[in-house]
Backbone bond lengths (Angstrom), bond angles and torsions (degrees), N, CA, C in turn:
res aa  C-N    CA-C-N  psi(-1)  N-CA   C-N-CA  omega(-1)  CA-C   N-CA-C  phi
1 M - - - 1.376 - - 1.493 106.53 -
2 S 1.258 117.78 131.20 1.489 122.01 -178.05 1.504 112.50 -80.24
3 T 1.203 119.79 147.81 1.529 125.10 -175.49 1.594 107.16 -101.33
4 S 1.365 119.89 -4.76 1.334 124.83 -178.75 1.613 108.17 -73.38
5 G 1.338 115.63 160.18 1.385 126.01 -171.76 1.584 110.31 -85.44
6 T 1.297 121.13 5.10 1.438 124.66 -174.14 1.546 112.07 -102.91
7 G 1.339 118.15 -8.73 1.537 120.07 -173.07 1.499 107.76 -73.68
8 A 1.345 112.03 177.07 1.475 123.72 -178.00 1.554 111.56 -70.89
9 L 1.297 108.95 -30.95 1.585 112.83 177.61 1.467 117.97 -105.42
10 A 1.352 116.57 26.44 1.422 124.05 -174.04 1.529 106.36 -64.45
11 F 1.269 122.84 -28.31 1.448 123.42 -178.20 1.543 110.16 -68.22
12 L 1.212 121.25 -9.07 1.495 126.20 -179.51 1.569 109.03 -91.60
13 R 1.264 121.19 -8.27 1.405 125.37 -177.88 1.503 108.68 -62.83
14 K 1.347 120.32 146.32 1.502 124.55 -176.99 1.440 109.63 -57.83
15 E 1.369 123.97 -37.84 1.419 122.39 178.98 1.467 116.87 -60.93
16 N 1.377 113.99 -19.66 1.487 118.69 -175.85 1.538 110.91 -102.12
17 I 1.334 116.44 -14.09 1.394 115.10 179.53 1.414 119.22 -109.24
18 V 1.268 120.88 -8.05 1.491 128.17 170.93 1.396 114.58 -77.58
19 A 1.341 120.07 130.73 1.480 119.46 -177.88 1.552 110.51 -66.08
20 P 1.241 115.41 145.90 1.513 120.69 176.72 1.493 108.06 -72.50
21 D 1.415 107.42 166.11 1.436 112.89 178.26 1.522 112.96 -67.85
22 G 1.351 115.34 143.16 1.472 117.38 -174.75 1.495 114.37 87.31
23 Y 1.197 115.29 -1.50 1.568 112.74 -178.50 1.538 110.89 -79.84
24 N 1.295 115.80 126.29 1.361 123.12 -172.45 1.673 107.32 -88.12
25 R 1.379 110.64 106.17 1.452 115.07 -177.90 1.454 114.77 -81.07
26 W 1.340 120.08 0.41 1.418 121.09 176.38 1.612 110.59 -85.73
27 R 1.216 114.63 6.67 1.556 117.00 175.08 1.461 107.85 -92.43
28 V 1.347 117.21 -16.30 1.526 117.56 -177.36 1.535 113.62 -74.41
29 P 1.477 120.21 -41.75 1.423 116.48 177.84 1.473 116.29 -58.58
30 P 1.333 119.40 -52.09 1.389 121.69 -177.78 1.586 115.30 -59.12
31 A 1.374 110.39 -35.14 1.532 113.37 173.29 1.447 111.92 -64.71
32 S 1.364 119.27 -43.02 1.468 124.32 -175.80 1.516 109.38 -68.15
33 I 1.325 117.23 -37.81 1.528 118.96 172.24 1.469 115.01 -63.30
34 A 1.359 113.02 -41.42 1.515 114.48 177.38 1.491 111.94 -64.30
35 I 1.365 120.99 -36.70 1.380 121.77 -179.30 1.527 110.24 -71.90
36 H 1.274 120.11 -35.46 1.513 121.20 174.48 1.485 110.65 -66.83
37 L 1.345 120.44 -39.82 1.388 120.14 178.14 1.493 110.50 -60.86
38 C 1.249 118.43 -36.39 1.437 124.51 -175.60 1.611 104.62 -65.99
39 I 1.405 112.18 -54.94 1.489 113.83 -179.19 1.505 112.84 -61.53
40 G 1.300 113.91 -37.62 1.545 115.21 177.88 1.465 116.03 -64.46
41 S 1.376 117.98 -34.45 1.479 120.80 178.96 1.534 110.25 -64.61
42 V 1.361 116.10 -41.50 1.420 119.55 173.64 1.653 114.13 -57.63
43 Y 1.367 109.27 -46.07 1.465 113.40 179.70 1.549 107.60 -61.98
44 A 1.371 116.99 -50.57 1.429 120.56 -177.76 1.546 110.87 -51.09
45 W 1.347 110.96 -45.01 1.509 108.51 -175.51 1.435 111.49 -68.11
46 S 1.349 119.99 -35.25 1.523 120.53 175.93 1.578 112.91 -65.81
47 V 1.320 115.76 -26.41 1.442 118.63 178.26 1.588 111.59 -79.17
48 F 1.318 115.67 -43.94 1.530 120.39 -172.84 1.544 110.13 -94.54
49 N 1.354 114.97 3.00 1.517 111.79 -174.32 1.490 105.36 -74.05
50 T 1.362 127.34 -46.62 1.402 127.67 -175.62 1.615 110.80 -62.45
51 P 1.321 124.44 -46.68 1.422 124.34 174.06 1.511 116.50 -57.21
52 L 1.364 113.02 -40.37 1.428 118.55 -176.18 1.536 107.48 -71.43
53 T 1.310 117.16 -41.65 1.483 119.81 -178.43 1.536 109.49 -68.47
54 R 1.398 115.22 -36.67 1.451 116.89 179.49 1.571 113.40 -68.60
55 D 1.366 116.23 -38.85 1.398 123.89 -169.79 1.658 106.95 -84.76
56 L 1.250 119.75 -39.49 1.371 123.09 -177.09 1.491 112.19 -98.60
57 G 1.190 121.16 -10.69 1.469 124.94 173.71 1.601 112.74 67.85
58 V 1.292 114.01 26.38 1.539 121.68 179.39 1.538 109.49 -108.96
59 V 1.276 109.24 130.20 1.487 119.79 174.54 1.560 108.37 -58.55
60 A 1.337 121.40 135.19 1.450 122.65 -178.37 1.546 109.95 -57.41
61 L 1.282 120.79 -46.81 1.474 121.20 178.97 1.526 113.67 -53.66
62 L 1.246 115.29 -44.26 1.515 120.28 -178.82 1.502 111.34 -62.44
63 L 1.477 111.15 -46.01 1.372 117.97 -177.78 1.575 113.87 -65.40
64 T 1.325 114.84 -36.65 1.584 120.62 175.59 1.510 105.29 -69.09
65 I 1.328 127.40 -37.07 1.485 121.85 -174.31 1.484 105.11 -78.84
66 G 1.319 119.87 -29.35 1.419 122.08 179.33 1.644 108.33 -70.06
67 V 1.170 121.33 -36.13 1.517 124.73 -178.33 1.492 104.90 -70.72
68 Y 1.406 116.91 -45.75 1.460 117.65 -179.87 1.525 114.59 -63.62
69 L 1.328 114.15 -38.96 1.461 118.16 177.83 1.501 112.80 -65.15
70 R 1.353 112.00 -36.54 1.548 115.20 180.00 1.528 109.89 -75.80
71 L 1.321 119.99 -29.90 1.431 120.80 175.94 1.471 112.66 -75.11
72 F 1.328 118.92 -51.91 1.394 120.37 -170.46 1.520 116.36 -109.77
73 G 1.303 115.66 5.96 1.423 121.28 179.81 1.534 112.31 -85.42
74 S 1.328 118.59 -24.05 1.478 118.77 176.87 1.507 112.44 -116.38
75 S 1.322 115.87 162.49 1.442 120.98 -177.37 1.634 108.38 -85.76
76 Q 1.238 122.08 -5.04 1.452 125.40 -179.01 1.544 107.78 -103.57
77 W 1.281 112.61 118.17 1.515 116.67 175.75 1.545 108.65 -104.77
78 L 1.324 112.09 79.46 1.497 115.49 177.33 1.412 110.30 -101.08
79 L 1.369 115.64 148.91 1.452 121.86 177.53 1.418 113.62 -60.68
80 F 1.256 119.87 -46.80 1.520 125.63 -174.45 1.489 108.91 -64.85
81 A 1.305 120.05 -21.95 1.414 122.57 178.29 1.618 115.03 -70.36
82 L 1.356 112.29 -28.33 1.440 117.78 178.16 1.433 115.22 -86.72
83 V 1.332 121.10 -8.05 1.500 125.21 -178.50 1.469 105.16 -92.90
């Protein structure tokens, strides 16, 4: 393996993977939590979609469109409007 910076795996060299001085490492955990929440919300929707459709009798597409219209259709973002 070559130690020069022109190889295909040059991005794995220590100089390229160590954080520079002044890098704020506390930005990483909130970003990773946000990503996991996004992934989890998609998984939760896929898990609860069938029981919600069965119990409420609403087609999932119509329910999704209704939620988006409720959230983004008005200029007021009130908590009681989502319930």
